[in-house]
N, C-alpha and C positions, 0 to 999 in steps of 0.2 A: 284700435278700440281699447279703452281703458278697462282695467279689471272691474272697477266699480260699475261701469256700464254693462259689462258682461254679466255680472251678478244679477243686476236688475232685470235682465232680459231672459235669463235661463229658466225655461219652463220644463218641469220634469214629470215623468210618470214612474211610479214605483212598481217593481215587478218582484213577486215572490212565489215560492212553492209551498203548498200546504201538504206537509208530510204527516203521516199517521203516528210516527214515532218521535215527534218533536213538539215544541210548544205551539199553541195556536198561531197560525200565520197572521191573524189580525193583530195580535200582540206584538209580533216581531215587526210588522209593517208600521205599526203605530210608533215604535221606537225609531224605525228608519225615517219616518216622516219628520220626527224631531231632529234627527241628524241632518236631513236635507235642509230643513228650515234654518238650522244653526249655520250651515255652510252658505246660505243665501239663496237657495233655490225656491221657486214657487211651484209647489206640488199641485198638479192639475188632476191627476187620477191615479188609481191603483189597479194593477192587473194580477190576478192569482190563478195558478194552475195546480190542480190536484195531481201530484206525482209522488211516488215512493222515493225517487232520487232524481237529481237533475239530469236533463238530456245531455248526453256525452258531447255533442257537437255545439249546442246552442243554449244550454241551461234549460230553456223551455222547448217544447216540441215545435216542429215546423208549422203546424196549424195555428198554434198560439202565437208564434212569431209573426205570422201573417196578420192575425188580429191586432197584435201590438203595432205593426206597421200602419194599419188603418187608423189607429188612435193617434199615432205620431203625425200623420199627414193631416187628419181632420182637425186636430187640436193645436196644430203648429208647435208640436213638442220638439225641443232641441236637445233633450238629454234623457236617457233611460238609466235609472238607478236600480241595480239588482241587489236583492237582500242576502246575497252570499258572496264569497270570494270566487271569482271566475278564473278558469284557466285562460292563458293567452289565446288559445284556439277558440274557446267559447266566446270570449270577448270580441275577437275579430269576426267570427261568423255571425254573431248576433248583430253587431254593428252594421255589417254588410246587408243583413236581411231587413233591418228596420230603417236604415238610411239616416241615422243620427248617432251622436256620441253615446257610448255605453260605458258606464263606470260601475264598479261593484262596491259592496259595503266597505271593504277594506280600504279602497282608494278614497272613498268618501271620508272615512274616519281619519286617514292620514292627512287629507286636505284640511280638515277642521283643526288637527294638531298644528299644521303649518300656519293656520290663521291665528291661533292663540299663543304660539310659542313667542315668548318675550325676552327670555334670558339667553345668553350665549350658549349655555349648556343645553337648554331646551331646544334651541334651534339646531344644534349639532345632532341631538338625539332624533329629532323629527327628520332631518335631512338623511340620516343614516337609514331610518326605517323606509323612507320613500325611495331612496336609491336601490335598496335591496328588493323592494317591490317592483320598481320600474325595470330592473336589469333584464329579466326574461321577457319583457313586454316592449322593448325599445321600438320596434317597428310600429306597433299600435300607438304608443305614446307620441312619437314624432309625427305621425299622421294627424293625430288630434290637434297638436300644436299648430301645424301648418295650415290646417283646414279651418280651425275654430278660433284661433287667436287667443287661447287662454281660457279662463273661466274656472268653474268648480272642477276640482280634480287635477288642476295644473299649478297649484300654488307651490311655493318652496323651490326646490331645485328644478322643478319643471319649467320655471320661468327663465332659466338660463338658455344659452344658445343651443339649438337643436342638433348641432353638428358634433356634440359630445359623443365620442364612441365608447364602445364597451370597455376598452382598455383604460380609458381615462376615468370612467365611472368606477371600475375596480380599484384604481389607484386612490380615488377619492374616498372610497369605502374604507380602505386600509388606513388612510390618514386620519379619518374621523374616529375609527376604532382605537387608534393609538392615543388620540387626545382624550377620549372618554376613559380609557384605561388609566391614564395619569390622574384624571379627576377622581376616578373611583379609588385609586390608591391613596390620594390625599384624604378623602372622606373616611377611608378605613383607619388611617392614622389618627384622625380626630376621634373616631368611635373608640379606638383602643385607649386613648387618653381618658375618655369619659369613664370607661369601664374600670381603669386603674383607680380613678377617683370615686368609684362606687356610685356613679350617677346613672340612674335608670333611664331607659329610652322607651318611649311609647310611640307606636305608629297608628295613625288614623287610616283605616282602609274602608273601602266601600264602593258601591256603584256610583257612576258619575252623577253629579248633581244631588247626592244624598245629604249634603250639608256639612261636609267635613271642614271646609274652610271657616264656615260660620261657627262651628263648634270650637275650632282652634282659637278663634278670636274670643269667644266666650270664656274659655278656660284660662287663657293667658292675658286677657284684657288688651289684646292687640288689635290691629286694624288691617289684617291681611285682606287683600281685595277679594270680594265675593261677587258672584253673578248667578242669576237663575237661568243657567244655560249649561249644555253638555260640555265637558272637558274645559271648564274655565280655569282649572289648576293643572298645569303640566310640570312645573318645577317644584321639587320638594321644598317645603318651608318648615324650619325647625325653630321652636320657641321654648323658652325656659318656663317651668311651672313649679311653684313652691307648694308642696302638699305636706303640711305639718312638719315632720322631721325629714322629709324627702325633697331632694332637688331633682326634678324630673325634666327630661327633654321630650317635647312632643312634636312629632313630624306629621305634616299633612302631605299625602302622596297623590299621585295622579289617579283619577277615578277609573274604576274598571267598568267593563261593559260586556254584554253577551257577544260572543264571537270576536273577542278582542284579538286583533291581528297579531300573529306570532312575531311579525317584524317589530311591533311596538314593544312587546315583552323583551325581546332581545336587545333592541336599541336603548331601552330605558333601564337596562340592568344596573347601571351605575346608580340610578335612583331607587330602583326596586330592591337593591341590596339592603336598604334601610329596613324594609319589611322583614327580610331574612334574619337580620341581626337584632331586631327589636326584642326587648324583654317581655312586652305585653302588646297585643294588638287590640285596638278598639274598632270593632266592626260597626260602622255607622250605617243604619238602614233607613231609607225613606219610607216610614211607616204609612205615609199618606198615599203612597202609590198602590193601586190595586194589584200590581204585579210584583209586590215587594218580595214575595217568596221566591219567585223565579230569579229576581235580581240577587237575592242572597245566595242562591245556588251558583250563579255566574261568578260571584266573588269567590266562593269556595273553590271553583274550578281554577281560577287564576292563582289562588293561594297554594293549591295543590301543585300547580306548575312551578311555583317558586319554592316548593318543598317547605311550606310554612303553615300547613294545616294543623300541626300538633302544638303550636305555640299557645301559651295562656291567652285566651281571647275573651274580651268583654263585649257583648253585643248591646248596641245602643239603638233603640228605636226612636228615631228623630221625627220632627214635624207633627207631634201629636196635637198641636194647635190647629192643624189643617184637616183633622178627621172627625166625622160625626160619631164614629163607633167607639165602644169601650175597648181599651187595650186588651188583647188576648192572644197568647201564643201557645205553642205546644210545650208540654212540660220539659222536653229535652233541650229547650233553647236557652237555658240559663247557664252562667250568670248573665243577667240582662237588666236593663234599666230603660225607662221611658222618659224622653225629654223633648223639649222644644229649644233648640240651640238659639233660635232667633229671639225667643221671649225669655230665655233663662230658666224656664220651668224644668225641674228635675236635675239641674246641673250640679247642685250641691250633693245630691244623692250619688250622682255619677262619681264625684271626687272621692266620696267615702268608699265606693266600690273599688275604685282604683287603689286606694290606700290598703284595703283588705287584701287585694291581689298582690301588692308589693310586700305586705307582711308575710304572706305565704312563701315568698322567695327569700326570707330572712331567717337567721337562726341566732341563738344566744351563745356567745363564746366568751371564754375567760383568757386573759393574757397576763403574763408576768414579764414586765418590761423594766430594765435597769433605769434607775432615776436619772442616770447620766444621759440617757437617750431621750431627751426632751423633744427632739424632732419627731421621733416615732410616736410619742404620747400625743403631741399636738396633731399629727396626721390622723391618728385614731379618732380623736375628738372631731376632727373635720369630716371624716368619712364614715362614721358609724354613730349609732345612738348609744351613748354611755349610760349604763344603768347604775353601776356602783364603782367606787374606787377606794382602795385601802393600801397602806404601806406595810411591807414586811422586809425588814433589814434595808438593803440597798435597792430593793425592787418595789415597783408599784403594781398591785394586782387590780386589773380593770376588767369588769364584766360589761360586755357591749353587744348590741344587736347589729348584725351586718350581713353581707351577702353569704350565701351558703358556702361559697368557695372564696375565702379571703385571699388577697394578694400575697405573694411570697414575702413581701416586706413585713407582714404581720404574722404569717403562718409560723415563722421560726420562734415566735414568742407565745404561741398558743399553748395553753395547758391542756394536755390530753386526759 
């Protein structure tokens, strides 16, 4: 049975728990519905149970599990998708109780990542995340493969021979981590070079499908591929942007999502380091979404996990062309700007806001450089905004705007 055929036939029912201390389950299941659709499933129904916490053995209680089994049999369902990450025991017990494949939210997201990974780095990162997720679930996973012949939740490394044992998987995990560490090291060297040249780095962050790739295209006049679907961007894309006297590098990163699997954060660290080391974060918000505030909070949670919440951040409310309401946000949410990346509305104002933020990171310094050191003088002109220049004896006195902490090559000539 081909994967394409399996996708076309997989009928799913979504299962969630309505907790009093969490976001409305209807909102969470609505997002799970979009994830399931993105993976290729046909969602037939949703089942909700009111519980303060998941049932220890099956996620939902035994009575609800029996109700779910009746749905599965009467509607010819062949896949149950649960709106939280299940323990191996919960997954196994629930699967046995309802009589069909059970996958959780984490496995579904990883499956979509495998579907969209197009670069060698992206494929390595997805494989690492999947292998670390699969490792404690080997018995369940292999049972799924042999009984169901693939389908949603089995893309990526899951399509390999099922006789791969725990030792081989651990060896593969170590091998992938080494490769990603080398990639991360090379990227760090590139970022260090940019910093030496006083080139600023901006990262676009935001919820999945907020419009980051569209904004990158609009800012840099590029043609990065975009799609109106979840997780269409997995590999970081960096482009150069000229802003008045600044040469800026702008990076589009993988989209965040509520309950982002920790395996993804760990596996994509080589990419997410760009967020950690950026000078400015541009938080792109899908302002047309009714749930945009909850999505913003989810982004903040991931940034906190990356220890990047304190970075200078510009909030961009995107897709204003898709909303009937007047823009309005809480007073504490500035600096912010409202745009339509697809139409170009507000983008020039966004550029001005970025320039203002860059200016705040600059200071005016004065240097006394020997006329014989033309190399230093030329480098200063290249990497700073020169305000004035005069000659005193054998020296050149140059006043310039540059980073708050000039490189050592210039510091020795700074006038205190």
